[in-house]
C-alpha positions in Angstrom: 12.3 -90.4 88.7 14.3 -90.3 85.5 12.4 -89.7 82.2 12.2 -92.8 80.0 14.1 -92.5 76.8 12.0 -91.8 73.7 12.6 -95.3 72.2 11.7 -97.0 75.5 8.5 -95.0 75.8 7.6 -96.1 72.3 8.1 -99.8 73.2 5.9 -99.5 76.3 3.3 -97.6 74.2 3.3 -100.4 71.7 2.9 -103.0 74.4 -0.1 -101.2 75.9 -1.7 -100.9 72.4 -1.2 -104.6 72.1 -3.0 -105.2 75.3 -5.9 -103.0 74.2 -6.1 -104.8 70.9 -6.3 -108.2 72.7 -9.2 -107.1 75.0 -11.8 -107.2 72.2 -14.8 -109.0 73.8 -16.2 -109.8 70.4 -13.5 -112.4 69.8 -14.5 -116.0 70.7 -11.1 -117.4 71.1 -8.9 -116.4 74.0 -5.8 -114.4 73.0 -2.6 -114.1 75.1 -2.3 -110.9 77.2 0.7 -109.0 78.4 1.1 -107.9 82.0 2.3 -104.3 81.4 3.5 -103.8 85.0 5.5 -107.0 84.8 7.0 -106.1 81.5 7.9 -102.6 82.7 9.6 -104.1 85.8 11.5 -106.6 83.6 12.6 -103.7 81.3 13.8 -101.6 84.2 15.8 -104.6 85.6 17.5 -105.1 82.2 18.2 -101.4 82.0 19.8 -101.4 85.4 22.0 -104.3 84.4 23.0 -102.4 81.2 23.8 -99.2 83.3 26.0 -101.2 85.7 27.8 -102.8 82.8 28.5 -99.4 81.2 29.8 -98.1 84.5 32.2 -101.0 84.8 33.3 -100.5 81.1 33.8 -96.8 81.7 36.2 -97.6 84.5 38.0 -100.1 82.3 38.2 -97.7 79.4 39.8 -95.0 81.6 42.3 -97.5 83.0 43.1 -98.7 79.5 43.9 -95.1 78.5 46.3 -94.7 81.4 48.0 -98.0 80.9 48.5 -97.2 77.2 50.0 -93.8 77.9 52.4 -95.4 80.3 53.3 -98.1 77.7 54.0 -95.5 75.0 56.1 -93.5 77.3 58.2 -96.5 78.2 58.2 -98.1 74.7 56.3 -101.1 76.0 53.3 -101.2 73.7 54.3 -104.2 71.5 55.3 -106.3 74.5 51.9 -105.8 76.1 49.6 -106.2 73.1 47.9 -109.2 74.7 46.8 -107.1 77.7 45.6 -104.2 75.6 43.7 -106.4 73.2 42.0 -108.2 76.1 41.0 -104.9 77.6 39.6 -103.6 74.3 37.6 -106.8 73.7 36.1 -106.4 77.2 34.7 -103.1 76.0 32.3 -104.8 73.5 29.1 -102.7 73.2 30.7 -99.8 75.1 30.1 -96.6 73.1 33.8 -95.6 73.0 35.3 -99.0 72.1 36.3 -97.4 68.7 38.2 -94.8 70.6 40.1 -97.5 72.4 40.9 -99.2 69.1 42.1 -95.9 67.7 44.3 -95.2 70.7 45.8 -98.7 70.5 46.6 -98.3 66.8 48.0 -94.8 67.3 50.2 -96.0 70.1 51.8 -98.6 67.8 52.2 -96.2 64.9 54.1 -93.7 67.1 56.7 -96.4 67.9 57.3 -97.6 64.4 60.6 -96.6 62.8 62.5 -97.6 59.7 64.0 -100.4 61.7 60.6 -102.0 62.4 60.3 -105.3 60.6 58.2 -104.9 57.4 56.0 -107.8 58.5 54.9 -105.9 61.6 54.2 -102.7 59.5 52.1 -104.7 57.0 50.2 -106.5 59.7 49.4 -103.2 61.5 48.3 -101.6 58.3 46.0 -104.5 57.5 44.5 -104.4 61.0 43.7 -100.7 60.7 42.3 -101.1 57.2 40.1 -104.0 58.3 38.8 -101.9 61.1 38.0 -99.0 58.7 36.2 -101.4 56.5 34.0 -102.5 59.4 33.3 -98.8 60.4 33.4 -96.9 57.0 31.2 -94.0 58.2 32.7 -93.5 61.6 33.9 -90.1 62.8 37.4 -91.6 63.4 37.8 -93.0 59.9 39.7 -90.0 58.5 42.1 -90.0 61.5 42.7 -93.7 61.1 43.5 -93.2 57.4 45.9 -90.4 58.3 47.4 -92.8 60.8 48.2 -95.2 58.0 50.0 -92.4 56.2 52.0 -91.7 59.3 52.7 -95.4 59.7 54.0 -95.7 56.1 56.1 -92.5 56.6 57.6 -93.7 59.9 58.6 -97.0 58.4 60.0 -95.5 55.1 57.5 -97.5 53.0 57.5 -97.0 49.3 53.7 -97.4 49.5 53.4 -93.9 51.1 53.0 -92.0 47.8 50.4 -94.4 46.4 48.4 -94.4 49.6 48.6 -90.6 49.7 46.9 -90.3 46.3 43.8 -92.0 47.8 44.0 -90.2 51.2 45.0 -86.6 51.0 47.5 -85.7 53.8 46.0 -83.1 56.2 49.1 -81.6 57.7 52.3 -79.9 56.3 54.7 -82.5 57.7 52.9 -85.3 56.0 52.4 -83.4 52.7 56.2 -82.8 52.6 56.9 -86.5 53.4 54.6 -87.7 50.7 56.1 -85.4 48.1 59.6 -86.6 49.1 58.5 -90.2 48.7 57.0 -89.4 45.3 60.2 -87.8 44.2 62.3 -90.7 45.3 60.1 -93.1 43.4 60.3 -90.9 40.4 64.1 -91.0 40.6 64.0 -94.8 40.7 61.8 -95.1 37.7 63.4 -96.3 34.4 65.3 -93.6 32.5 63.3 -94.7 29.5 60.1 -93.5 31.2 59.1 -90.5 29.1 56.8 -89.2 31.8 59.6 -88.8 34.4 60.5 -85.2 33.6 56.8 -84.2 33.8 56.3 -86.1 37.1 59.4 -84.4 38.6 58.2 -81.0 37.4 54.7 -81.5 38.9 56.2 -82.6 42.3 58.5 -79.6 42.4 55.6 -77.3 41.6 53.6 -78.7 44.4 56.5 -78.4 46.8 57.0 -74.8 45.7 53.3 -74.0 46.5 53.9 -75.4 50.1 57.1 -73.4 50.4 55.5 -70.2 49.3 52.6 -70.4 51.8 54.2 -71.9 54.9 56.7 -70.1 57.2 57.8 -73.2 59.1 59.1 -75.4 56.4 62.4 -77.3 56.7 65.1 -76.7 54.1 67.1 -79.8 54.8 65.1 -82.4 52.8 66.3 -84.0 49.5 63.3 -82.4 47.7 64.1 -78.9 48.9 67.7 -79.3 47.7 66.5 -80.5 44.3 64.0 -77.7 44.0 66.7 -75.2 45.0 69.3 -76.6 42.7 66.8 -76.3 39.8 66.6 -72.5 40.5 63.2 -72.7 42.3 64.1 -70.0 44.9 64.2 -66.9 42.7 64.2 -63.4 43.9 60.6 -63.0 42.8 59.6 -66.1 44.8 61.4 -64.9 47.9 59.4 -61.6 47.8 56.2 -63.5 47.0 56.7 -65.7 50.1 57.6 -62.6 52.2 54.3 -61.0 51.1 52.3 -64.1 52.1 54.0 -64.2 55.5 53.5 -60.5 56.0 49.8 -60.9 55.2 49.5 -63.6 57.8 51.4 -61.4 60.4 54.0 -64.3 60.6 57.0 -62.7 62.2 58.5 -66.0 63.0 58.1 -67.2 59.4 60.0 -64.1 58.1 62.8 -64.8 60.5 63.0 -68.4 59.3 63.0 -67.3 55.7 65.9 -64.9 56.5 67.7 -67.8 58.1 67.2 -70.0 55.1 68.7 -67.4 52.8 71.7 -67.0 55.2 72.2 -70.8 55.3 75.8 -72.0 54.6 74.3 -74.7 52.4 72.8 -72.3 49.9 74.2 -69.5 47.8 74.3 -66.2 49.6 71.5 -64.0 48.4 71.9 -60.3 47.8 72.3 -58.7 51.3 69.5 -56.2 50.3 67.0 -59.1 50.4 68.0 -60.0 54.0 67.6 -56.4 55.0 64.2 -56.2 53.4 63.0 -59.4 55.3 64.2 -57.8 58.6 62.4 -54.6 57.6 59.1 -56.5 57.1 59.4 -58.3 60.4 60.1 -55.0 62.1 57.0 -53.4 60.5 54.9 -56.2 61.9 56.3 -55.6 65.4 56.5 -51.8 65.1 53.9 -50.5 62.6 54.8 -46.9 63.4 58.0 -47.4 61.5 56.1 -47.5 58.2 56.4 -43.8 57.9 60.2 -44.1 57.3 59.7 -46.6 54.5 56.7 -44.8 53.0 58.6 -41.5 52.8 61.4 -43.1 50.9 61.1 -43.2 47.2 60.8 -46.9 46.2 63.2 -48.8 44.0 61.6 -50.4 41.0 63.0 -53.5 39.4 61.6 -54.4 35.9 58.6 -52.3 36.7 58.0 -54.0 40.1 58.1 -52.2 43.4 59.2 -54.9 45.7 58.1 -53.3 49.0 54.7 -52.1 47.7 52.8 -54.8 49.6 54.4 -53.8 52.9 53.3 -50.2 52.4 49.8 -51.1 51.3 49.1 -53.7 54.0 51.0 -51.8 56.7 49.0 -48.7 56.4 46.0 -49.7 58.6 48.4 -51.0 61.2 50.3 -47.7 61.1 47.0 -45.7 61.6 46.2 -47.7 64.8 49.4 -46.3 66.3 48.2 -42.7 65.8 46.0 -41.0 68.5 42.3 -40.9 67.5 42.0 -37.3 68.9 45.0 -35.9 67.1 44.7 -32.4 65.9 43.2 -32.0 62.4 43.8 -35.5 60.8 44.8 -34.9 57.2 44.8 -37.5 54.5 46.7 -35.4 51.9 50.2 -36.6 52.9 49.1 -40.2 52.3 48.0 -39.3 48.8 51.7 -38.5 48.1 52.7 -41.9 49.5 50.1 -43.5 47.3 51.5 -41.6 44.3 55.1 -42.5 45.0 54.2 -46.2 45.6 51.9 -46.3 42.6 48.7 -47.4 44.3 45.7 -47.9 42.1 42.2 -46.3 42.7 41.0 -49.4 44.6 44.0 -49.4 47.0 43.6 -45.6 47.6 39.9 -46.1 48.4 40.8 -48.8 50.9 43.3 -46.4 52.5 40.6 -43.7 52.8 38.2 -46.1 54.4 40.8 -47.1 56.9 41.8 -43.5 57.6 38.2 -42.4 58.1 37.4 -45.4 60.3 40.4 -44.6 62.6 39.6 -40.9 63.1 35.8 -41.1 62.6 34.9 -39.3 65.9 37.6 -36.7 65.7 36.1 -33.3 66.6 38.2 -31.2 64.2 35.7 -29.2 62.0 37.8 -29.4 58.8 38.2 -33.2 59.2 34.5 -33.7 59.8 33.6 -31.8 56.6 36.1 -33.8 54.6 34.9 -37.1 56.2 31.3 -36.5 55.3 32.0 -35.6 51.7 34.3 -38.7 51.4 31.7 -41.0 52.9 29.1 -40.0 50.3 31.7 -40.5 47.6 33.1 -43.8 48.7 29.7 -45.6 48.9 30.9 -47.9 51.7 28.0 -49.1 53.8 30.1 -49.6 56.9 31.0 -45.9 57.0 27.5 -44.8 56.1 26.0 -46.9 58.9 28.5 -45.4 61.3 27.6 -41.9 60.1 23.9 -42.8 60.6 24.5 -43.7 64.2 26.3 -40.4 64.7 23.4 -38.6 63.2 21.0 -40.5 65.5 22.8 -39.5 68.7 23.3 -35.9 67.4 19.6 -35.8 66.5 20.3 -34.5 63.0 18.7 -35.4 59.7 19.1 -39.1 58.7 17.7 -38.8 55.2 20.9 -38.1 53.2 22.7 -41.0 54.9 19.7 -43.4 54.6 19.6 -42.5 50.9 23.3 -43.2 50.5 23.0 -46.8 51.6 23.3 -49.6 49.1 20.1 -51.5 48.1 21.2 -54.3 50.5 21.9 -51.9 53.3 18.4 -50.3 53.0 16.8 -53.8 53.3 18.3 -54.3 56.8 15.6 -54.3 59.5 17.4 -51.6 61.5 17.5 -49.1 58.6 13.9 -49.9 57.5 13.0 -48.9 61.1 14.8 -45.6 60.9 13.5 -44.9 57.5 10.0 -45.3 58.9 10.7 -42.8 61.7 12.3 -40.4 59.2 9.5 -40.6 56.5 6.3 -39.5 58.3 4.1 -40.4 55.4 5.3 -44.0 55.4 5.9 -44.5 59.1 2.9 -46.7 59.9 3.1 -48.7 56.7 6.7 -49.6 57.1 6.5 -50.3 60.9 3.4 -52.5 60.4 5.2 -54.6 57.7 8.3 -54.7 59.9 6.4 -55.7 63.1 5.4 -59.0 61.4 9.0 -60.2 61.2 11.2 -61.8 63.8 13.9 -59.8 65.7 14.6 -56.8 67.9 13.6 -54.1 65.4 10.3 -55.8 64.6 9.6 -56.0 68.3 10.5 -52.3 68.6 8.3 -51.5 65.6 5.4 -53.1 67.4 6.1 -51.1 70.5 6.2 -47.8 68.6 2.8 -48.7 66.9 1.3 -49.5 70.3 3.0 -47.3 72.8 0.2 -47.6 75.3 1.2 -51.2 76.1 4.8 -51.0 74.6 4.0 -53.6 72.0 3.2 -56.5 74.4 1.0 -58.0 71.7 4.0 -58.7 69.5 4.1 -62.4 68.6 6.3 -64.7 66.5 5.4 -68.0 64.9 6.9 -71.0 66.7 7.2 -73.7 63.9 7.2 -77.3 64.8 9.4 -80.1 63.5 8.5 -81.3 60.0 9.1 -84.9 60.8 6.4 -87.1 62.4 7.2 -89.0 65.6 7.6 -92.3 63.9 10.2 -90.9 61.5 12.0 -89.2 64.4 12.2 -92.5 66.3 13.6 -94.2 63.2 16.1 -91.4 62.8 17.3 -91.7 66.4 17.5 -95.5 66.2 19.5 -95.2 62.9 22.1 -93.0 64.6 22.0 -94.6 68.0 25.7 -95.6 68.0 26.9 -92.1 67.2 24.5 -90.6 69.7 25.7 -93.1 72.4 29.3 -92.0 71.7 28.3 -88.4 72.2 26.5 -89.2 75.4 29.4 -91.1 76.8 32.0 -88.4 75.9 29.8 -85.8 77.6 29.6 -88.1 80.6 33.4 -88.0 80.7 33.3 -84.2 80.4 35.0 -84.4 77.0 32.6 -81.8 75.6 35.0 -80.7 72.8 35.2 -84.2 71.4 31.5 -84.7 71.8 30.9 -81.5 69.8 33.2 -82.6 67.0 31.3 -85.8 66.6 27.9 -84.0 66.8 28.9 -81.7 63.9 30.2 -84.6 61.9 26.9 -86.4 62.4 24.8 -83.5 61.3 27.0 -82.4 58.4 27.2 -86.0 57.0 23.5 -86.9 57.3 21.8 -88.2 54.2 20.7 -85.5 51.7 17.0 -86.3 51.6 15.1 -84.0 54.1 18.5 -83.1 55.5 17.4 -79.9 57.3 14.4 -81.7 58.8 16.6 -84.5 60.1 19.2 -82.0 61.6 16.3 -80.2 63.3 14.9 -83.5 64.7 18.3 -84.5 66.0 18.9 -81.1 67.6 15.5 -81.4 69.3 16.7 -84.8 70.6 19.9 -83.1 71.9 17.9 -80.6 73.9 15.8 -83.3 75.4 19.0 -85.0 76.6 20.2 -81.8 78.2 22.8 -81.2 75.5 21.7 -77.6 75.1 24.9 -76.4 73.5 24.6 -79.1 70.9 21.0 -78.3 70.3 21.8 -74.6 69.6 24.8 -75.7 67.5 22.5 -78.0 65.5 20.0 -75.1 64.9 22.9 -73.1 63.3 24.1 -76.0 61.2 20.5 -76.6 60.0 20.0 -72.8 59.5 16.8 -73.2 61.4 16.5 -69.5 62.2 12.7 -69.5 62.7 12.8 -72.5 65.1 13.0 -70.3 68.2 12.3 -73.2 70.7 15.3 -75.0 69.2 17.6 -71.9 69.2 16.6 -70.9 72.7 16.2 -74.1 74.7 14.9 -73.8 78.3 18.2 -74.8 79.7 19.2 -75.2 83.4 15.8 -73.9 84.5 16.1 -75.5 88.0 19.5 -73.9 88.5 18.2 -70.4 87.6 15.2 -70.9 90.0 17.6 -71.9 92.8 20.0 -69.0 92.0 17.3 -66.3 91.7 15.2 -67.3 94.8 17.4 -65.6 97.3 17.8 -62.5 95.1 14.0 -62.1 95.0 14.0 -62.0 98.8 16.8 -59.4 99.0 15.5 -57.1 96.3 12.0 -56.0 95.4 12.9 -55.7 91.7 15.2 -58.6 91.2 16.1 -59.6 87.6 13.8 -62.1 85.9 14.6 -65.6 85.1 14.0 -65.1 81.4 16.4 -62.1 81.3 19.1 -64.1 83.1 18.6 -67.0 80.6 18.7 -64.6 77.7 22.1 -63.3 78.9 23.5 -66.8 79.3 22.2 -67.8 75.8 23.8 -64.8 74.3 27.1 -65.2 76.2 27.8 -68.9 75.6 25.1 -70.5 73.5 24.7 -72.7 76.5 28.2 -74.2 76.3 29.3 -74.7 80.0 32.9 -74.9 78.9 33.0 -71.7 76.8 36.1 -69.6 77.3 36.8 -66.3 75.6 40.1 -64.8 74.5 39.7 -62.5 77.6 39.4 -65.5 79.9 35.7 -65.1 80.5 34.4 -68.5 81.4 31.3 -70.7 81.5 27.6 -70.3 80.7 27.4 -66.6 81.7 31.0 -65.8 80.6 32.3 -64.4 83.9 35.8 -63.1 84.3 37.6 -64.7 87.3 38.1 -61.2 88.8 34.4 -60.4 88.5 33.4 -63.8 89.9 35.7 -63.4 92.9 34.4 -59.8 93.6 30.8 -60.9 93.3 31.4 -63.9 95.6 33.1 -61.8 98.2 30.5 -59.1 98.1 27.6 -61.5 98.4 29.1 -64.3 100.6 28.9 -66.9 97.8 31.1 -70.0 97.5 34.0 -69.6 95.1 37.4 -71.3 95.2 39.1 -71.4 91.8 38.6 -70.4 88.2 37.5 -74.0 87.5 34.3 -73.3 89.5 33.1 -71.2 86.6 32.9 -74.2 84.3 30.3 -75.7 86.7 26.9 -74.7 85.6 25.3 -74.1 89.0 28.3 -72.2 90.3 28.4 -70.0 87.2 24.7 -69.3 87.3 24.8 -68.4 91.0 27.6 -65.9 90.4 26.3 -64.6 87.1 22.7 -63.9 88.3 24.1 -62.3 91.4 26.3 -60.0 89.3 23.3 -59.1 87.1 21.3 -58.2 90.2 24.1 -56.0 91.4 23.8 -54.1 88.0 20.1 -54.1 88.5 20.6 -52.2 91.7 22.6 -49.6 89.8 20.2 -49.5 86.8 16.8 -50.5 88.3 14.6 -52.5 85.9 16.5 -51.3 82.9 17.8 -54.3 81.0 19.3 -52.1 78.3 21.8 -50.6 80.6 22.3 -53.8 82.6 23.0 -55.8 79.5 25.3 -53.1 78.1 27.2 -53.0 81.4 27.4 -56.8 81.7 29.0 -56.8 78.2 31.2 -53.7 78.1 31.5 -52.6 81.8 29.7 -49.9 83.8 32.5 -47.3 83.1 31.7 -47.4 79.3 28.0 -47.3 79.9 28.4 -44.2 82.1 30.6 -42.6 79.4 27.9 -43.3 76.8 25.2 -41.9 79.0 27.3 -38.8 79.6 27.8 -38.3 75.9 24.1 -38.5 75.1 23.3 -36.1 78.0 19.7 -37.3 78.7 18.5 -36.3 75.3 18.0 -39.7 73.6 15.0 -41.9 73.4 15.4 -45.6 74.1 15.8 -46.6 70.4 18.2 -43.7 69.7 20.4 -44.7 72.6 20.6 -48.4 71.6 21.3 -47.5 67.9 24.1 -45.2 68.9 26.0 -47.5 71.2 29.4 -47.2 69.6 30.6 -50.8 70.1 29.3 -53.1 67.4 29.4 -56.1 69.8 27.6 -54.4 72.6 24.9 -52.9 70.4 24.1 -56.4 68.9 24.4 -57.9 72.4 21.7 -55.6 73.9 19.4 -56.1 70.9 19.7 -59.9 71.1 19.3 -60.1 74.8 16.1 -58.1 74.8 14.6 -60.2 71.9 15.7 -63.5 73.6 14.2 -62.4 76.9 10.8 -61.8 75.2 11.1 -65.2 73.3 11.8 -67.0 76.6 8.7 -65.4 78.1 6.7 -66.8 75.3 8.4 -70.2 75.5 7.8 -70.3 79.3 4.1 -69.3 78.8 4.3 -66.1 80.9 0.9 -64.6 81.3 1.8 -61.0 80.4 5.0 -61.1 78.3 6.9 -57.8 78.4 8.7 -56.3 75.4 10.1 -53.3 77.2 9.6 -52.1 80.8 8.3 -48.6 81.5 11.6 -47.6 82.9 13.3 -48.7 79.7 10.7 -47.3 77.2 9.9 -43.9 78.7 13.2 -42.6 80.1 15.6 -40.4 78.2 19.2 -41.6 78.1 
């Protein structure tokens, strides 16, 4: 049986209270009573009718979208307006009727040209403005306003510039179009207008800003020609734009800039500039070629070294081309580069940090001695922390490196933990204070204080929502339209659009008790099964201490189904809470998550891993799309975890590290440590920042999930994890 919505339960509760109130035997006069069963049946019938209506409207909405796409493609929107309007009106009370209106308006805007009668343009503009007026706070308002800008631009309307002053254009094309229209209007203004030169100068300055910061900007507009004829494109400006594009790694933009300079419609620039632009593009594609440029004495013009930015910014790219294990890395040649190219102290410091970061693990004794001296001199926490990790796995003294950290660095939980272990006189004091906090290192501190039970008495406070139930109901009722839209978009598997509206809702909520309202709505999302939105809401609300909100008990039934066969096959199958902790860390419960490496779904499986896991365990798997289905993904993900568990029995540290970085890397790290490191030392010395944080989060999340699921004996660390040497 489906759970009744919160508002519905409140109504039924109110009815039952009314019944109890009317059964007072002390009253002489007979009061009317309510048959709760009859009222509930009536409510269910009404709800059934509403659900049927929404199903029919959903089908209509989808057909409307298809018809509209076809009409746009065939330029038949205006001829079929009556049909589209009829379909839209049939969607009254449907959550996505506004989307239908937007699609309808947008389809007409796309077909408007300068030949479209002005009466039609004015009428369409008014229709959109009237709709905005009726829905002033809707998510689509800004897109409708941008649509009016496009409409005015497509029709060549003189009202474009005035409207743009009220509604800021949000894309480059529209910004250029608006400036062009402003310029044309300024040209038409009376010659006696004393403000005209100032207006023109302001327009040209704004255009220049766009030109300097955008690679793909057309040079065939009237405004560009005016700016160019006024001497806007100076040599200094060309180099300034080249630097901006180089910083953005915009090879295409540099090529377009070279093409603009070589355009027959403009004066030929000095051929040296074109060569320089080609050089910059080449450096982005082939960073190793920086050596040729850097070894050449620079040409200075009026005290400026034109190519300096390329040398400065290209240095870290160049270093990445050099082998990390090269013999005796030496920074001294680069000091000569820095002198020749007139780098300041800050720039040289940045170069040193990049150089040390690249060759940090190089085994050359001379380099290591130089590295350590420079780390202490540079006072860069990122290098000091990396040196600390090296000292941990080498089991050498941490004190000089802990002392070298900045004040902020020393306050980090991780380094407070290692300070406690390094300072025997303060060990218990620091660990006791740390163990009262939330996180992996506080949990570890508790385990060190109580090694006999590995800190299983570690606990965290689970705060509740600050709003009472009545206020929550009022909040949900107030935002019921937006929540209904989100629900319907998710029903249509448009999770990206749903998330956009969810964020819009939370970020634009009224200021009074804003965080409490965001938390309450996020709790509502979790109750609806919108677990990814609940987690997202906890981040927007910065509700870091609300563990139950940040770690919803998502897809529990699926995990039970997936893990049941594994428990039969293996005596020490992975736990449900561990598998859920992995999923939470991987995707934040977004079933459509997809990484840059093409890992997919809740447990972020690579298609190759999914196929191998399916083949090895006779599990169903057809295509990569299966990984976006929660149950399919959980089946494969938990099975893969159990395969890793067979390799690293009951050791979530190694399992999680292997799940994130691969077993080959884990074996390499184990070989490096040679069975000499304690658990905390091994975790701290994992060289990959992502994997190190991943392991720590998963272990903490696992424990939190045990608390949230009321496990009798929650476990911080297993004996196999805590006692072994790595």
